[in-house]
C-alpha positions as CSV (number, residue, x, y, z in Angstrom):
1,M,89.3,94.7,69.5
2,K,90.8,91.5,70.9
3,N,89.2,88.1,70.8
4,I,86.7,89.2,68.1
5,N,86.5,88.2,64.5
6,T,84.2,89.8,61.9
7,V,83.3,87.5,59.0
8,Q,81.9,89.9,56.5
9,G,79.3,89.6,53.8
10,L,78.5,86.3,52.1
11,N,80.6,83.5,53.7
12,L,81.0,79.8,53.6
13,Q,78.8,79.3,56.7
14,S,75.9,81.6,55.8
15,P,74.8,84.5,53.5
16,T,74.9,86.9,56.5
17,T,77.9,88.7,58.2
18,Y,78.7,87.3,61.6
19,V,80.7,88.4,64.6
20,E,82.6,85.8,66.6
21,I,83.2,86.8,70.3
22,E,85.7,84.5,72.1
23,D,85.9,83.6,75.8
24,I,82.1,83.6,76.3
25,D,80.9,81.2,79.0
26,Q,77.5,79.5,78.7
27,S,75.1,81.8,80.3
28,K,71.3,82.0,80.6
29,D,71.5,85.7,81.0
30,V,73.4,86.2,77.8
31,N,70.8,84.1,75.9
32,K,68.0,86.0,77.7
33,L,69.5,89.4,76.6
34,L,70.1,88.3,73.0
35,D,66.6,86.8,72.8
36,L,65.1,90.1,74.0
37,I,67.0,92.1,71.3
38,Q,66.3,89.6,68.6
39,N,62.6,89.9,69.3
40,F,62.7,93.7,68.9
41,H,63.3,93.6,65.1
42,P,65.0,91.2,62.6
43,I,67.6,93.8,61.8
44,F,69.4,93.2,65.1
45,I,70.1,89.5,65.1
46,E,69.4,86.9,62.4
47,S,70.5,84.0,64.6
48,Y,73.2,83.3,67.3
49,T,75.0,80.3,68.8
50,N,77.3,79.8,71.8
51,E,79.5,76.8,71.4
52,N,83.0,76.0,72.7
53,N,83.1,79.4,74.4
54,V,82.6,81.3,71.2
55,L,79.5,83.4,70.7
56,T,78.5,83.8,67.1
57,I,76.0,86.5,66.2
58,R,74.7,86.7,62.6
59,S,73.7,90.3,61.9
60,K,74.2,92.9,59.2
61,L,75.0,95.4,62.0
62,P,78.4,94.0,63.0
63,A,79.6,97.2,64.6
64,L,76.8,97.0,67.2
65,W,78.0,93.5,68.3
66,R,81.7,94.4,68.3
67,E,80.8,97.3,70.6
68,S,78.8,95.0,72.8
69,S,81.4,92.2,73.0
70,N,83.1,93.1,76.3
71,T,79.7,93.6,78.0
72,L,78.5,90.2,76.8
73,R,81.7,88.6,77.9
74,D,81.5,90.2,81.4
75,L,77.8,89.1,81.7
76,S,78.7,85.5,80.8
77,K,81.2,85.4,83.6
78,G,79.0,87.1,86.2
79,K,81.1,90.2,86.4
80,I,78.1,92.5,85.8
81,S,74.4,92.0,86.3
82,Y,71.8,91.3,83.6
83,E,70.2,94.7,84.2
84,K,73.5,96.6,83.8
85,A,74.4,94.7,80.6
86,K,70.8,95.3,79.3
87,D,71.1,99.0,80.1
88,Y,74.4,99.4,78.3
89,L,73.3,97.6,75.1
90,L,69.9,99.3,74.9
91,N,70.7,102.8,76.2
92,T,74.2,103.3,74.9
93,V,75.0,101.0,72.0
94,I,71.6,100.6,70.3
95,K,70.4,104.1,71.2
96,M,73.6,105.7,70.0
97,Q,73.7,103.8,66.7
98,L,70.0,103.6,65.9
99,K,68.2,106.2,68.0
100,S,65.6,107.1,65.4
101,M,62.9,104.5,64.8
102,S,63.0,105.6,61.1
103,T,66.6,104.4,60.8
104,I,65.6,100.7,61.5
105,P,63.2,100.2,58.6
106,I,65.4,102.2,56.2
107,L,68.5,100.1,56.9
108,H,66.4,96.9,56.9
109,K,64.9,97.7,53.5
110,A,68.2,98.6,52.0
111,Q,69.7,95.3,53.2
112,Q,66.7,93.4,51.8
113,K,67.3,95.0,48.4
114,G,71.0,93.9,48.5
115,Y,72.6,97.2,49.3
116,E,75.5,97.5,51.7
117,T,74.9,99.4,54.9
118,T,78.0,100.7,56.6
119,L,78.6,103.2,59.5
120,S,79.9,106.3,57.8
121,L,82.0,108.0,60.4
122,V,82.7,105.3,63.1
123,D,84.3,101.9,62.8
124,E,84.9,101.2,66.5
125,G,83.7,102.7,69.7
126,I,81.0,105.4,70.5
127,I,81.7,109.0,69.8
128,P,81.3,111.0,73.0
129,G,78.3,113.2,73.7
130,I,77.6,116.8,73.3
131,N,79.4,117.7,76.6
132,E,82.6,116.5,75.1
133,G,82.1,118.7,72.0
134,Y,81.1,116.0,69.4
135,G,77.5,114.9,69.7
136,Y,76.1,111.4,69.6
137,K,74.4,111.9,66.3
138,W,77.7,111.1,64.5
139,N,77.3,107.5,65.5
140,R,74.1,107.2,63.5
141,Y,75.3,108.2,60.0
142,Y,75.1,105.3,57.6
143,T,76.4,104.9,54.1
144,L,73.8,103.0,52.0
145,G,75.2,101.3,49.0
146,C,78.9,101.5,48.3
147,G,81.3,103.4,46.1
148,K,80.1,105.9,43.6
149,G,76.4,106.8,43.9
150,S,76.2,105.7,47.5
151,Q,74.5,108.1,49.9
152,I,74.9,108.9,53.6
153,T,71.8,108.9,55.8
154,C,70.8,109.8,59.3
155,S,67.3,108.6,59.9
156,I,65.5,109.5,56.6
157,S,67.7,112.6,56.1
158,S,70.4,112.1,53.5
159,S,73.3,113.6,51.6
160,K,70.8,114.4,48.8
161,D,69.1,117.0,51.1
162,S,70.3,120.6,50.6
163,S,72.0,122.5,53.5
164,F,69.5,125.3,52.7
165,A,66.6,123.0,53.5
166,K,68.2,121.8,56.7
167,N,68.7,125.3,57.9
168,I,65.2,126.4,57.0
169,Q,63.4,123.6,58.7
170,Q,65.0,124.1,62.1
171,D,63.4,127.6,62.5
172,K,59.6,128.2,62.1
173,W,60.4,131.9,61.4
174,A,62.5,130.9,58.4
175,T,59.9,128.3,57.3
176,N,57.2,130.9,57.3
177,K,59.4,133.3,55.4
178,I,60.0,130.9,52.5
179,I,56.3,129.8,52.4
180,E,55.3,133.5,52.1
181,R,58.0,134.0,49.5
182,M,56.4,131.3,47.4
183,G,53.0,133.0,47.8
184,L,51.4,130.0,49.5
185,P,48.6,130.2,52.1
186,L,49.7,131.0,55.6
187,P,47.9,132.4,58.7
188,K,48.8,135.8,59.9
189,W,51.9,135.7,62.2
190,D,54.5,137.8,64.0
191,I,57.5,137.4,66.4
192,V,56.8,138.5,70.0
193,K,60.1,139.4,71.7
194,Y,58.5,140.7,74.9
195,K,55.2,140.0,76.6
196,E,54.3,143.7,76.0
197,D,54.4,142.9,72.2
198,I,51.2,140.9,72.8
199,D,49.4,144.1,73.8
200,K,50.5,145.8,70.6
201,L,49.4,143.0,68.3
202,W,46.3,141.7,70.1
203,N,43.6,143.6,68.2
204,Q,45.2,142.8,64.9
205,Y,44.6,139.1,65.3
206,E,41.4,137.0,64.9
207,K,40.9,134.6,67.8
208,P,41.9,132.0,68.7
209,I,45.6,132.3,68.4
210,V,48.7,130.0,68.9
211,I,51.8,131.0,70.7
212,K,54.9,128.8,70.3
213,P,58.7,128.8,70.2
214,T,60.1,128.9,66.7
215,G,63.0,126.5,67.3
216,L,61.6,123.6,69.3
217,T,60.0,120.4,68.2
218,G,57.6,117.8,69.4
219,G,55.0,120.3,70.5
220,N,57.3,121.7,73.2
221,G,56.2,125.1,74.5
222,V,53.1,125.2,72.1
223,T,49.8,126.6,73.4
224,V,46.7,126.6,71.1
225,G,43.2,127.9,71.4
226,I,44.2,131.2,73.1
227,K,41.2,133.7,73.3
228,T,42.2,136.0,76.1
229,K,45.2,138.2,76.8
230,E,45.6,136.4,80.2
231,K,46.0,133.1,78.4
232,A,48.3,134.7,75.9
233,Y,50.6,135.9,78.7
234,Q,50.6,132.5,80.3
235,A,51.4,130.9,76.9
236,F,54.3,133.3,76.4
237,D,55.7,132.4,79.9
238,Y,55.3,128.7,79.1
239,A,57.2,129.0,75.8
240,K,59.9,130.9,77.6
241,E,60.1,128.2,80.3
242,K,60.5,125.5,77.7
243,I,63.1,127.5,75.8
244,G,65.0,128.0,79.1
245,E,65.2,124.3,79.9
246,K,68.3,123.9,77.8
247,N,71.1,126.1,76.6
248,R,69.6,127.3,73.3
249,K,71.1,129.1,70.3
250,N,69.7,132.6,69.6
251,W,67.5,131.4,66.7
252,Q,65.8,128.9,69.0
253,K,64.8,131.6,71.5
254,K,62.2,133.4,69.3
255,I,58.5,133.1,70.1
256,M,55.8,133.3,67.5
257,I,52.2,134.4,67.7
258,Q,49.9,133.2,64.9
259,E,46.2,133.0,64.1
260,Q,45.0,129.5,64.7
261,A,43.8,127.9,61.5
262,E,40.6,125.9,61.4
263,G,41.3,122.3,61.9
264,D,40.0,119.1,63.4
265,E,38.0,119.8,66.6
266,N,40.2,117.5,68.6
267,G,43.5,119.1,67.4
268,A,44.6,116.4,64.9
269,D,46.9,117.4,62.1
270,Y,48.5,115.7,59.0
271,R,52.1,114.7,58.1
272,L,52.7,114.6,54.4
273,L,55.8,112.8,53.3
274,V,57.4,113.9,50.0
275,I,60.2,111.7,48.5
276,N,62.3,112.9,45.6
277,G,59.6,115.4,44.6
278,V,56.6,113.1,44.9
279,L,54.0,112.9,47.7
280,K,54.2,109.3,48.8
281,A,52.2,109.3,52.1
282,C,49.9,111.3,54.2
283,T,49.2,110.4,57.8
284,K,46.7,112.0,60.3
285,R,48.2,112.5,63.7
286,I,45.6,112.2,66.3
287,P,46.0,113.5,69.9
288,A,46.3,111.0,72.7
289,F,43.0,109.6,74.0
290,V,41.6,106.8,76.1
291,V,38.4,104.9,75.6
292,G,36.2,104.4,78.7
293,N,34.9,101.1,80.0
294,G,32.5,102.5,82.6
295,K,34.8,101.2,85.4
296,N,38.3,102.7,85.3
297,T,39.4,106.3,85.9
298,I,41.1,108.3,83.3
299,E,44.4,107.8,85.1
300,E,43.9,104.0,85.2
301,L,43.0,104.0,81.5
302,I,46.2,105.9,80.7
303,L,48.3,103.4,82.6
304,K,46.5,100.6,80.9
305,E,47.1,102.2,77.5
306,N,50.8,102.6,78.2
307,K,51.1,98.8,78.6
308,D,50.5,98.5,74.8
309,P,53.8,96.9,73.6
310,R,53.9,99.5,70.7
311,R,54.4,102.1,73.4
312,D,57.3,100.3,75.0
313,L,60.3,102.7,74.8
314,T,62.6,99.8,75.7
315,N,62.0,98.4,72.2
316,P,64.0,100.5,69.7
317,A,61.4,99.6,67.1
318,H,58.4,101.0,69.0
319,I,56.0,103.0,66.8
320,L,54.1,104.8,69.6
321,K,55.1,106.8,72.7
322,P,53.6,106.5,76.2
323,I,51.0,109.1,77.4
324,E,52.8,111.1,80.0
325,I,50.7,112.4,82.9
326,D,52.0,116.0,83.3
327,P,50.7,119.4,84.1
328,P,49.5,120.3,80.5
329,L,47.5,117.0,80.5
330,I,45.9,117.8,83.8
331,Q,45.2,121.3,82.7
332,F,43.6,120.1,79.5
333,L,41.3,117.7,81.4
334,K,40.4,120.5,83.8
335,K,39.5,122.7,80.9
336,N,37.0,120.0,79.7
337,G,35.6,119.5,83.2
338,L,37.5,116.3,83.9
339,T,40.2,115.1,86.3
340,L,42.4,112.0,86.4
341,E,39.8,110.5,88.8
342,S,36.9,110.9,86.3
343,I,35.4,107.7,85.0
344,P,34.4,107.8,81.3
345,K,31.3,105.9,80.1
346,K,31.7,102.7,78.2
347,D,33.2,103.3,74.7
348,Q,33.5,107.0,75.4
349,R,36.6,108.5,73.7
350,V,38.3,111.0,76.0
351,Y,41.1,113.1,74.5
352,V,43.8,113.9,77.0
353,R,45.9,116.2,74.8
354,N,45.1,119.0,72.4
355,V,48.4,118.7,70.5
356,A,48.7,115.9,67.9
357,S,52.3,115.0,68.7
358,M,53.6,111.5,68.6
359,S,56.0,112.4,71.4
360,R,52.9,113.2,73.5
361,G,51.3,109.8,73.0
362,G,49.3,110.5,69.9
363,I,48.3,107.8,67.3
364,T,48.2,107.8,63.5
365,E,45.9,107.0,60.6
366,D,46.6,106.8,56.9
367,F,45.0,109.4,54.6
368,T,47.3,109.1,51.6
369,D,44.5,108.4,49.0
370,K,42.4,111.3,50.2
371,V,44.8,114.3,49.7
372,A,43.5,117.1,47.6
373,P,45.4,117.8,44.4
374,E,46.0,121.4,45.6
375,I,47.6,120.2,48.8
376,K,49.7,117.7,47.0
377,T,51.0,120.5,44.8
378,I,51.8,122.6,47.8
379,A,53.8,119.8,49.4
380,E,55.7,119.0,46.2
381,S,56.4,122.7,45.5
382,I,57.9,123.3,48.9
383,A,60.1,120.2,48.6
384,A,61.3,121.2,45.2
385,T,61.9,124.8,46.3
386,L,64.0,123.7,49.3
387,H,65.9,121.3,47.1
388,V,65.3,118.5,49.6
389,F,65.1,114.8,48.8
390,T,62.8,114.0,51.7
391,L,60.4,116.4,53.3
392,G,57.8,116.1,56.1
393,L,55.2,118.8,55.7
394,D,52.8,119.3,58.6
395,I,49.3,120.7,57.9
396,I,46.3,121.3,60.0
397,C,42.9,121.3,58.3
398,N,39.3,120.1,58.7
399,D,39.3,118.1,55.4
400,I,42.5,117.0,53.7
401,S,40.5,116.3,50.6
402,K,39.8,120.0,50.0
403,P,42.1,122.9,49.3
404,L,43.7,124.9,52.1
405,T,41.8,128.1,53.0
406,K,41.4,130.2,56.1
407,E,38.4,128.1,56.9
408,N,40.2,124.8,56.1
409,G,43.6,124.9,57.7
410,A,47.1,125.9,57.1
411,I,50.7,124.8,56.8
412,L,52.3,124.3,60.2
413,E,56.0,123.5,59.6
414,V,58.5,121.5,57.5
415,N,61.0,118.9,58.5
416,T,63.9,117.4,56.6
417,M,64.3,114.6,59.1
418,P,60.7,113.6,59.8
419,E,60.1,110.5,61.8
420,S,58.9,108.7,58.7
421,Y,58.0,105.5,60.5
422,L,54.7,107.1,61.4
423,N,54.0,107.4,57.6
424,F,55.2,103.9,56.9
425,Y,53.4,102.2,59.8
426,P,50.2,104.1,60.7
427,V,48.2,102.6,63.6
428,I,45.0,102.8,61.6
429,G,44.7,102.1,57.8
430,Q,47.1,100.9,55.1
431,E,50.8,100.6,55.8
432,R,52.9,102.5,53.3
433,T,55.9,100.3,52.9
434,D,55.7,101.2,49.2
435,A,57.0,104.6,50.2
436,L,59.9,103.0,51.9
437,D,60.7,101.0,48.8
438,Y,60.5,104.2,46.7
439,Y,62.8,106.0,49.1
440,I,65.6,103.4,48.8
441,E,65.1,103.0,45.0
442,Q,65.3,106.7,44.3
443,L,68.1,107.4,46.8
444,L,70.3,104.8,45.3
445,K,69.3,104.8,41.7
446,D,72.8,106.0,40.7
447,N,74.7,103.4,42.8
448,Q,76.2,101.2,40.1
449,T,79.6,100.5,41.6
450,Q,80.9,97.0,40.5
451,K,81.6,94.6,43.4
452,I,84.2,92.0,42.4
453,V,85.8,89.3,44.5
454,V,88.8,87.3,43.4
455,I,89.9,84.1,45.1
456,G,93.3,82.6,44.4
457,Q,96.8,83.8,43.5
458,T,97.6,85.1,40.1
459,K,100.8,86.3,38.4
460,D,99.1,89.3,36.9
461,D,98.0,92.4,38.7
462,I,94.2,91.9,39.1
463,P,93.0,95.4,38.2
464,T,95.3,95.5,35.1
465,L,94.1,92.0,34.1
466,L,90.4,92.9,34.5
467,R,91.0,96.1,32.5
468,N,92.6,94.1,29.7
469,K,89.7,91.7,29.7
470,R,87.4,94.7,29.5
471,V,85.6,93.8,32.7
472,I,86.5,97.2,34.0
473,D,86.4,100.4,31.9
474,K,89.9,101.9,31.5
475,D,88.8,105.2,33.1
476,S,87.2,103.6,36.1
477,N,88.3,104.6,39.6
478,I,89.3,101.3,41.3
479,G,89.5,100.4,44.9
480,F,91.5,97.2,45.5
481,Y,92.1,95.2,48.7
482,K,94.8,92.6,48.9
483,N,97.1,91.3,51.7
484,N,96.0,94.0,54.2
485,N,96.6,96.8,51.7
486,I,94.2,99.4,50.4
487,I,95.1,100.4,46.8
488,I,93.3,103.1,44.9
489,N,94.0,103.6,41.2
490,N,97.4,101.7,41.6
491,S,98.5,103.8,44.6
492,E,98.9,102.2,48.0
493,F,97.2,104.1,50.8
494,N,97.3,101.7,53.8
495,K,99.7,98.7,54.1
496,D,98.6,97.3,57.4
497,I,94.8,97.4,58.0
498,E,92.4,94.8,59.4
499,T,90.5,93.1,56.6
500,W,87.0,94.2,57.7
501,K,88.2,97.8,58.2
502,A,89.8,97.8,54.8
503,I,86.6,96.5,53.1
504,E,84.4,99.1,55.0
505,A,86.9,101.8,54.0
506,L,86.4,101.0,50.4
507,K,82.7,100.8,50.7
508,V,82.3,104.3,52.1
509,N,84.7,105.8,49.4
510,A,82.2,107.4,47.0
511,L,84.9,108.0,44.3
512,L,85.0,104.3,43.3
513,D,83.4,102.9,40.2
514,T,84.7,99.4,41.0
515,I,85.7,97.7,44.3
516,I,87.8,94.5,44.1
517,L,88.6,92.2,47.0
518,Q,91.3,89.6,46.5
519,Y,91.8,86.6,48.8
520,R,94.8,84.3,48.7
521,D,92.9,81.1,49.3
522,I,89.8,79.5,50.8
523,D,91.3,79.7,54.3
524,E,91.4,83.5,54.1
525,V,87.7,83.5,52.9
526,K,86.8,81.3,55.8
527,E,88.4,83.8,58.2
528,H,87.1,87.0,56.7
529,G,84.1,86.2,54.5
530,L,83.6,87.5,50.9
531,G,83.1,91.0,52.0
532,F,79.9,91.9,50.2
533,D,76.2,91.0,50.8
534,R,75.8,90.7,47.0
535,I,78.6,90.2,44.5
536,D,78.5,91.2,40.8
537,T,81.3,88.9,39.7
538,L,83.2,86.2,41.6
539,F,86.5,85.3,39.8
540,L,88.1,81.9,40.8
541,T,91.4,80.3,39.9
542,K,91.4,76.7,38.7
543,E,92.5,75.4,42.2
544,I,89.4,77.0,43.8
545,R,87.1,75.7,41.1
546,N,88.2,72.2,41.8
547,N,87.1,72.4,45.4
548,K,83.6,70.8,45.1
549,K,82.5,71.6,48.7
550,V,83.2,75.3,48.2
551,M,81.7,75.5,44.7
552,K,78.5,74.0,46.1
553,V,78.2,77.0,48.4
554,F,79.0,79.5,45.6
555,R,76.5,77.9,43.2
556,K,73.8,78.1,45.9
557,Y,74.5,81.8,46.2
558,R,74.4,82.1,42.4
559,R,71.0,80.5,42.3
560,K,69.8,82.9,44.9
561,K,71.2,85.8,42.8
562,L,73.5,86.8,45.7
563,I,76.4,86.2,43.3
564,Q,75.5,87.4,39.8
565,K,78.3,85.7,37.9
566,I,81.0,83.2,38.6
567,K,84.0,83.3,36.2
568,R,87.5,81.9,35.7
569,I,90.5,84.1,36.3
């Protein structure tokens, strides 16, 4: 992109990558928009300045700001409105690069621990949507760490999750099959292809029952508490309707009938999060409700509840969803003798959903320390059997501290890409950021790639010199950047590549045991940065070591352990 410079990693101005966007006029609207995004979450912007028509944004998400540069430039010159610029940054750039709320804390935690975070598939632009045959999800794959032992993530799903698990979790039919294969407790169930199948199966099932699509998520098409054939027919039609809203694959078109397990009287369920074989969090998902004040109607209370900033969908870091007033909500109220115009008594809790889905406005409460050993074993067994690094297991039960039985619940479904923010940040109870720490530590425990930076000219070939000095093992795979060249194991692969692109190309190359970046002089460092957020060894020629001003910066980074060693070359 023209008129943009990326100064990557530690640099002479700050310890954070920054993007310089030229030809930006002073503009209150630009500041207003950047302030809005900065207040969402610290991952987006550390700080920014606009001086001499150059906007400098410090952020460890440089791709986001490179992609936003033209929009910010046009906004500064009045060529587009504030609302149009806001819409593009929030609903295209940020949404496409960080759609999942789980992605934000994962990237942020990795960065805090000193790991590189790099877009895996994209360096510039936004990959077109599903209508163009690609799919926006590809914009959201990130490489955590760099070189050998790095891992690719999309939300909390990672390259350590088996394809078998990813296929199983999409389909409730397949999920039930594997759970049955393991001999674990599961309520009676069948597939109903036609409405007439309900008649054939009806007398075989204890009531109430549940009817739901096997391939949809977020509670879509699910009907619970069915006790009559008439309600079962209606539930079948509702599931069909939800399936038909989009062009589905065949495996998504199946409809399941299942005996409804005993659970919380208000429809709450539990999400258990297993990371690398260990249960790390359990969160109760509570259906959406409002609390009366004796004055406002249910509709007014819902509208008031939706003003909670945690339910603001504008903020990519929201942890709750709005309560949508829709036909199922109205029908649920009617079933309980209520309408939107009903006025609850003071402090009366009125549930407006019977499905404990976050996407339907539900809230969360931490129950990690109350999980029964038998349920913990079930969760960890399923994760191990599916060969999955991260698993979300949904369970419905009366008492999570007791074993699963017909009278005390059942397994609902598994998910290899669970929205784990609900486990990390429950609305009620203890936050489980320790689980987030554990995820990063376990995911990247094998990421030991050496990160070396050399500043100054030398007669010797740097990789050869460092091998001779035994800094690098003789059998190491080495990625080397110098003079716009990418060199891997002494073979040149790209002789004319922008510096930031070359550095990112080496970071996402999982073959590499060592990555070396060599800069001619300090001017090149000023222009491009040192490349890494943390450096194992910084090698300097005598000329560079004699520069007191520069050495003061390097020693400061050394004291902060952002540079582990500073040596002569």
